[in-house]
Every structure is written in C-alpha cells, then in structure tokens.
VEXDREN-2710 file (C-alpha; in Angstrom, 1 decimal):
% VEXDREN-2710
k/r/px/py/pz
1/MET/-62.7/-35.9/58.6
2/ASP/-60.8/-37.6/55.9
3/ILE/-61.2/-34.6/53.7
4/PHE/-60.2/-32.2/56.5
5/LEU/-57.0/-34.2/57.2
6/GLN/-56.1/-34.5/53.6
7/GLN/-56.6/-30.8/53.0
8/MET/-54.6/-30.0/56.1
9/ILE/-51.7/-32.0/54.8
10/ASN/-52.0/-30.3/51.4
11/GLY/-52.1/-26.9/53.1
12/LEU/-49.1/-27.5/55.3
13/VAL/-47.1/-28.7/52.3
14/LEU/-48.1/-25.7/50.2
15/GLY/-47.7/-23.3/53.2
16/SER/-44.2/-24.6/53.8
17/VAL/-43.2/-23.5/50.3
18/TYR/-44.9/-20.1/50.7
19/ALA/-43.1/-19.7/54.0
20/LEU/-39.7/-20.3/52.4
21/VAL/-40.3/-17.7/49.7
22/ALA/-41.9/-15.2/52.1
23/LEU/-38.7/-15.3/54.2
24/GLY/-36.8/-13.9/51.2
25/TYR/-39.3/-11.1/50.9
26/THR/-39.3/-10.2/54.6
27/MET/-35.5/-10.5/55.1
28/VAL/-34.9/-8.0/52.3
29/TYR/-37.7/-5.7/53.4
30/GLY/-36.5/-5.8/57.0
31/ILE/-33.1/-4.4/56.0
32/ILE/-33.6/-2.0/53.1
33/GLN/-37.4/-1.6/53.0
34/LEU/-37.6/-3.0/49.5
35/ILE/-40.1/-5.4/48.1
36/ASN/-38.1/-7.5/45.7
37/PHE/-40.8/-8.4/43.2
38/ALA/-38.3/-10.4/41.2
39/HIS/-38.1/-12.9/44.0
40/GLY/-40.6/-15.2/42.3
41/GLU/-38.5/-15.3/39.2
42/VAL/-35.5/-16.4/41.3
43/LEU/-37.7/-19.4/42.3
44/MET/-38.4/-20.1/38.6
45/PHE/-34.8/-19.8/37.7
46/GLY/-33.8/-22.3/40.4
47/ALA/-36.4/-24.8/39.3
48/LEU/-35.5/-24.5/35.6
49/THR/-31.8/-24.8/36.4
50/ALA/-32.5/-28.0/38.4
51/TRP/-34.5/-29.3/35.4
52/THR/-31.6/-28.6/33.1
53/VAL/-29.1/-30.3/35.4
54/ALA/-31.3/-33.4/35.8
55/GLY/-31.7/-33.6/32.0
56/VAL/-27.9/-33.7/31.8
57/LEU/-27.2/-36.1/34.6
58/GLN/-29.8/-38.8/34.0
59/PRO/-28.8/-39.7/30.4
60/ALA/-25.1/-39.4/31.3
61/PHE/-25.4/-41.5/34.5
62/PRO/-28.4/-43.8/34.1
63/GLY/-27.7/-45.8/37.2
64/MET/-27.4/-42.8/39.5
65/PRO/-30.0/-42.9/42.3
66/GLY/-32.7/-40.3/42.1
67/TRP/-31.8/-38.7/45.5
68/VAL/-28.2/-38.2/44.4
69/VAL/-29.5/-36.5/41.2
70/LEU/-31.8/-34.3/43.4
71/ILE/-28.9/-33.2/45.7
72/LEU/-26.7/-32.3/42.8
73/CYS/-29.6/-30.4/41.1
74/ALA/-30.2/-28.5/44.3
75/LEU/-26.6/-27.6/44.7
76/VAL/-26.3/-26.2/41.2
77/ALA/-29.7/-24.5/41.3
78/CYS/-29.0/-22.8/44.7
79/THR/-25.6/-21.6/43.5
80/ALA/-27.0/-20.2/40.2
81/ALA/-29.9/-18.5/42.0
82/ALA/-27.6/-17.0/44.6
83/LEU/-25.4/-15.6/41.8
84/LEU/-28.4/-14.2/40.0
85/ASN/-29.9/-12.5/43.1
86/PHE/-26.4/-11.2/44.1
87/THR/-26.2/-9.6/40.6
88/ILE/-29.7/-8.2/40.7
89/GLU/-29.0/-6.5/44.0
90/LYS/-25.7/-5.1/42.8
91/VAL/-26.8/-3.9/39.4
92/ALA/-30.5/-3.0/39.8
93/TYR/-31.1/-2.1/43.4
94/ARG/-27.8/-0.8/44.9
95/PRO/-27.6/2.3/42.7
96/LEU/-31.1/3.2/43.7
97/ARG/-30.8/2.6/47.4
98/ASN/-31.0/6.3/48.3
99/SER/-33.6/7.1/45.6
100/PRO/-37.3/7.7/46.3
101/ARG/-39.0/4.4/47.2
102/LEU/-41.0/4.3/44.0
103/ALA/-37.8/4.0/41.8
104/PRO/-36.6/0.6/43.2
105/LEU/-40.2/-0.7/43.3
106/ILE/-40.6/0.0/39.6
107/THR/-37.1/-1.5/39.0
108/ALA/-38.1/-4.7/40.8
109/ILE/-41.2/-5.1/38.7
110/GLY/-39.2/-4.5/35.5
111/MET/-36.6/-7.0/36.7
112/SER/-39.3/-9.6/37.2
113/LEU/-40.6/-9.1/33.6
114/LEU/-37.1/-9.1/32.3
115/LEU/-36.2/-12.4/34.0
116/GLN/-39.4/-14.0/32.7
117/THR/-38.6/-13.0/29.2
118/VAL/-35.0/-14.2/29.4
119/ALA/-36.1/-17.5/30.8
120/MET/-38.7/-17.9/28.0
121/ILE/-36.0/-17.2/25.4
122/ILE/-33.5/-19.7/27.0
123/TRP/-35.9/-22.5/28.0
124/LYS/-38.7/-21.8/25.5
125/PRO/-42.3/-21.0/26.7
126/ASN/-43.8/-24.6/26.7
127/PRO/-44.2/-26.4/30.0
128/LYS/-41.6/-29.1/30.6
129/PRO/-42.0/-32.3/32.7
130/PHE/-39.8/-32.4/35.8
131/PRO/-38.4/-35.9/36.3
132/SER/-39.6/-38.1/39.3
133/LEU/-36.5/-38.3/41.4
134/LEU/-38.1/-39.9/44.5
135/PRO/-40.5/-42.9/45.0
136/VAL/-44.1/-42.1/44.1
137/THR/-45.8/-44.7/46.4
138/PRO/-47.8/-42.6/48.9
139/TYR/-48.2/-43.3/52.7
140/GLU/-51.6/-43.4/54.3
141/ILE/-52.2/-41.5/57.5
142/GLY/-55.7/-41.8/59.1
143/GLY/-57.4/-42.0/55.7
144/ALA/-55.3/-39.3/54.1
145/VAL/-52.3/-39.9/51.8
146/ILE/-49.0/-38.1/51.8
147/SER/-46.3/-38.7/49.2
148/PRO/-42.5/-39.0/49.8
149/THR/-42.2/-35.6/48.0
150/ASP/-44.6/-34.0/50.5
151/LEU/-42.6/-35.5/53.4
152/LEU/-39.4/-34.1/51.9
153/ILE/-40.9/-30.7/51.5
154/LEU/-42.2/-30.6/55.1
155/SER/-38.9/-31.9/56.6
156/MET/-36.7/-29.7/54.5
157/THR/-38.8/-26.7/55.4
158/VAL/-38.4/-27.4/59.1
159/ILE/-34.6/-27.9/58.8
160/LEU/-34.2/-24.7/56.8
161/LEU/-36.3/-22.6/59.1
162/VAL/-34.3/-23.8/62.2
163/ALA/-31.1/-23.1/60.3
164/LEU/-32.2/-19.6/59.4
165/VAL/-33.3/-18.8/63.0
166/TRP/-30.0/-20.0/64.3
167/LEU/-28.1/-18.0/61.7
168/VAL/-30.0/-14.8/62.4
169/ASN/-29.9/-15.1/66.2
170/TYR/-26.6/-16.8/67.0
171/THR/-24.0/-15.9/64.4
172/SER/-22.0/-12.8/63.6
173/LEU/-23.7/-12.4/60.3
174/GLY/-27.1/-12.6/62.0
175/ARG/-26.0/-9.9/64.4
176/ALA/-24.8/-7.8/61.6
177/MET/-28.1/-8.2/59.8
178/ARG/-30.1/-7.1/62.8
179/ALA/-27.8/-4.2/63.3
180/THR/-28.1/-3.1/59.7
181/ALA/-31.9/-3.5/59.9
182/GLU/-31.9/-1.2/63.0
183/ASN/-29.7/1.6/61.6
184/PRO/-27.3/1.0/58.6
185/ARG/-25.2/4.1/59.3
186/VAL/-24.6/3.3/63.0
187/ALA/-23.9/-0.3/62.1
188/GLY/-21.3/0.9/59.6
189/LEU/-19.6/3.0/62.4
190/MET/-19.4/-0.2/64.5
191/GLY/-17.5/-2.1/61.9
192/VAL/-20.4/-3.7/60.0
193/LYS/-20.3/-3.5/56.2
194/PRO/-23.9/-2.9/55.2
195/ASP/-23.3/-3.7/51.5
196/VAL/-21.9/-7.1/52.4
197/VAL/-24.8/-7.8/54.8
198/ILE/-27.4/-6.8/52.2
199/SER/-25.7/-8.9/49.5
200/ALA/-25.6/-11.9/51.9
201/THR/-29.3/-11.4/52.6
202/PHE/-30.1/-11.5/48.9
203/VAL/-28.0/-14.7/48.6
204/ILE/-29.8/-16.4/51.5
205/GLY/-33.2/-15.5/50.1
206/ALA/-32.2/-16.8/46.7
207/VAL/-31.1/-20.2/48.2
208/LEU/-34.5/-20.5/49.9
209/ALA/-36.4/-19.5/46.8
210/ALA/-34.4/-22.0/44.6
211/LEU/-35.2/-24.8/47.0
212/ALA/-38.8/-23.8/47.1
213/GLY/-38.9/-23.8/43.3
214/ILE/-37.4/-27.3/43.2
215/MET/-40.0/-28.5/45.7
216/LEU/-42.9/-27.0/43.6
217/ALA/-41.4/-28.6/40.5
218/MET/-41.3/-32.0/42.2
219/LYS/-44.8/-31.7/43.6
220/TYR/-46.5/-30.6/40.4
221/GLY/-44.2/-32.4/38.0
222/THR/-43.7/-29.4/35.6
223/VAL/-41.6/-26.3/35.1
224/GLN/-42.0/-23.2/32.9
225/HIS/-40.8/-19.6/32.6
226/ALA/-43.9/-18.2/34.4
227/MET/-44.1/-20.6/37.2
228/GLY/-42.7/-18.2/39.8
229/PHE/-45.3/-15.4/39.4
230/LEU/-48.2/-16.8/41.5
231/PRO/-46.0/-18.4/44.2
232/GLY/-44.1/-15.2/44.5
233/LEU/-47.3/-13.1/44.7
234/LYS/-48.8/-15.5/47.3
235/ALA/-45.5/-15.5/49.3
236/PHE/-45.6/-11.7/49.3
237/THR/-49.2/-12.0/50.5
238/ALA/-48.0/-14.4/53.3
239/ALA/-45.3/-12.0/54.3
240/VAL/-47.8/-9.1/54.6
241/PHE/-50.3/-11.5/56.3
242/GLY/-47.8/-12.4/59.0
243/GLY/-46.2/-9.0/59.3
244/ILE/-43.7/-7.8/56.7
245/GLY/-40.2/-7.5/58.1
246/ASN/-40.8/-10.2/60.8
247/LEU/-39.3/-13.7/60.3
248/ALA/-41.8/-15.5/62.5
249/GLY/-44.6/-13.6/60.8
250/ALA/-43.4/-14.8/57.4
251/VAL/-43.5/-18.4/58.5
252/VAL/-46.9/-18.1/60.3
253/GLY/-48.4/-16.2/57.3
254/GLY/-47.1/-18.8/54.8
255/VAL/-48.4/-21.8/56.7
256/LEU/-51.8/-20.2/57.4
257/LEU/-52.2/-19.1/53.9
258/GLY/-51.5/-22.5/52.5
259/VAL/-53.9/-24.1/55.0
260/ILE/-56.6/-21.6/54.2
261/GLU/-56.2/-22.0/50.5
262/ALA/-56.2/-25.9/50.7
263/LEU/-59.3/-26.0/53.0
264/GLY/-61.2/-23.4/51.0
265/SER/-60.6/-25.1/47.6
266/GLY/-61.1/-28.6/49.1
267/TYR/-64.5/-27.9/50.6
268/ILE/-65.7/-25.8/47.7
269/GLY/-64.7/-28.7/45.5
270/VAL/-66.8/-31.1/47.7
271/LEU/-69.8/-28.8/47.8
272/THR/-69.8/-28.4/44.0
273/GLY/-68.9/-31.9/43.1
274/GLY/-65.3/-31.1/42.1
275/VAL/-66.3/-28.4/39.6
276/LEU/-65.2/-25.2/41.3
277/GLY/-62.5/-26.2/43.8
278/SER/-59.3/-25.9/41.8
279/HIS/-60.7/-22.9/39.8
280/TYR/-61.2/-20.8/42.8
281/SER/-58.2/-21.8/44.9
282/GLU/-56.3/-18.7/43.9
283/ILE/-58.7/-16.2/45.3
284/PHE/-58.4/-17.2/48.9
285/ALA/-54.9/-15.7/49.3
286/PHE/-56.1/-12.3/48.2
287/ILE/-59.3/-12.5/50.3
288/VAL/-57.2/-13.2/53.3
289/LEU/-54.9/-10.3/52.5
290/ILE/-57.8/-7.8/52.1
291/VAL/-59.3/-8.9/55.4
292/ILE/-56.1/-8.8/57.4
293/LEU/-55.0/-5.4/56.0
294/THR/-58.5/-4.1/56.8
295/LEU/-58.5/-5.4/60.4
296/ARG/-54.8/-5.3/61.2
297/PRO/-52.7/-3.3/58.7
298/SER/-49.4/-4.4/60.4
299/GLY/-50.1/-8.1/59.9
300/LEU/-50.8/-10.8/62.4
301/LEU/-47.6/-10.4/64.4
302/GLY/-47.0/-6.8/63.6
303/GLU/-43.5/-5.6/62.9
304/ARG/-41.1/-6.2/65.7
305/VAL/-37.9/-4.3/64.9
306/ALA/-35.7/-6.5/67.1
307/ASP/-36.6/-9.5/64.9
308/ARG/-36.1/-7.9/61.6
309/ALA/-33.5/-9.5/59.4
END
C-alpha cells in the first residue's frame, strides 16, 4: 500500500505537468488544427530562462528568500516564453495557415529542432543544476513522502486549470476563442479578430509551458537544451489520449498518463529489484497511446466542438 500511495503521488505530480503542457497543444489544435511540435521547446526555453535569472539574482541578492527568486524567475520566464511563442506563430505558422496541413506540420518539427540548436548554442549542451529555491524537507502522508516542490506543482496546476477554465468560459477572450474554433470566417464577420485570438492562444500556451518547465526543473534539479523533447512528446500523447481539441480531455489525459507511468515503472521496479523500473518508464506513455487509438481513435472524451479552445 505504501508503494501504491507513493507512486500515486508521483503520478499525480508528473501528470499535472503533462496536463499543463497538453493544454497548450489542445488549445492550438482546437482553433487552427495545428500540432505545434515546438511546444516542448517552449517549455525548455522557459526553464533555461528561469535558470539564467536565478543565476543572476542569487549572487546579486544573497539574502533574497527563495520563493521571491522563484516568483521573479517565473515572471521573466513566462514573459520570454510568451514572446517566443508569439513570434513563432507570426513568423512560422501564420504564413502557412491556408497551406496543406503537411506544410505547417513539417515547419513545426523544423522549428523544434531549430530551437533546440539555438538553446544548445546559447546555454551550451551540458546539463546545468537548477538551484533549490524551496525547502527540501519532505512531508509524510500515510507512509509516503511528498516534497514542498511536489505540493507547489499540484497546487499551482489546480490554480492554473481553474483560471484557464474561467478564462475560456466566462470572458470575452474565451468567447472569441470558442467562436474562432467553431468558424473563423463567421467569427470575423461578428467582430472577432482571428489573428489576435490565435496569437493570444499561443501566448497562453507558452505561459503554461514555461511554468511546467520550471516545475520540472525544480523537481529533477537540472536543465538542458533537450529537456523539452520527452515532456512535449508525452504531453502530446496525453492530449490525444484525452481527446485532442478538448480542454477537459487534455487534463484527464495528462493526469492519467502520469499515474499510469508512475505505477507501471514503480511496480516493475519492485518486481525486478529496482533494476528495470526507471529504464522502462518511458514506454508506458506510448503503449497507452497505441491502445487508446486502437480502441477509441477520438480519445477518451472524444472531441466536443463546444469545448474547443
């Protein structure tokens, strides 16, 4: 039972990060039917930007509390990631909006590789330790342990998800996003500016990805130029798992994927004496994707157009 509880906690924490990144995929797809494969690199860019800011602030202000440094890092990283994603949409995707679907897809893959290469040039390819900005003493819950960083990830994810649901369902921008997702031309005739809405969607997705990147950096204590590839791929899997284009589906898919991955790797590790667990943790995401697409191609929650944003 202790193993189950511990792996559930690990899975919920990991799934929360996947959910935040998956929301960026599903929001963009819901409006312009584009899979932004550079989204994982936006996560990486946010994490490396936060690492850079922390490296400047800590020596300059040695007495500054860690949580203040974390907030400042998050603000700068989110702003930088938002500007990056806004530029990507305007330069790389907007000119191809009316092209065959294969063109923007290839462009997205190329943009992903370009961002990885640029990050490797700027920050160098070696992994860099991310500073500990929060207390490291864990809390014990029924035989399992949870760190302050894990608690922050879970609480921040809940807050961000609630804020996003409120934005999409109860604000003028959310209504414009839903209208654009339904029919961009008709939305334009009703006074909605599709270009502005699409840019706003990319900005919101970038903020969520940057925060997810900082959370991953804090959890694993390291950052590097390739750190966004696997989380981005798994978040895309989570979006398809839950139903691409569906906000609730992205959240459900992300959380379930994290739990399945944690439980699978945890119990395989127990059965093999800790030899195979971590080595095989990556396969569970793709096994789940194959099974779900075989049994239910539209994902767990399907694709409900009214919720697309």
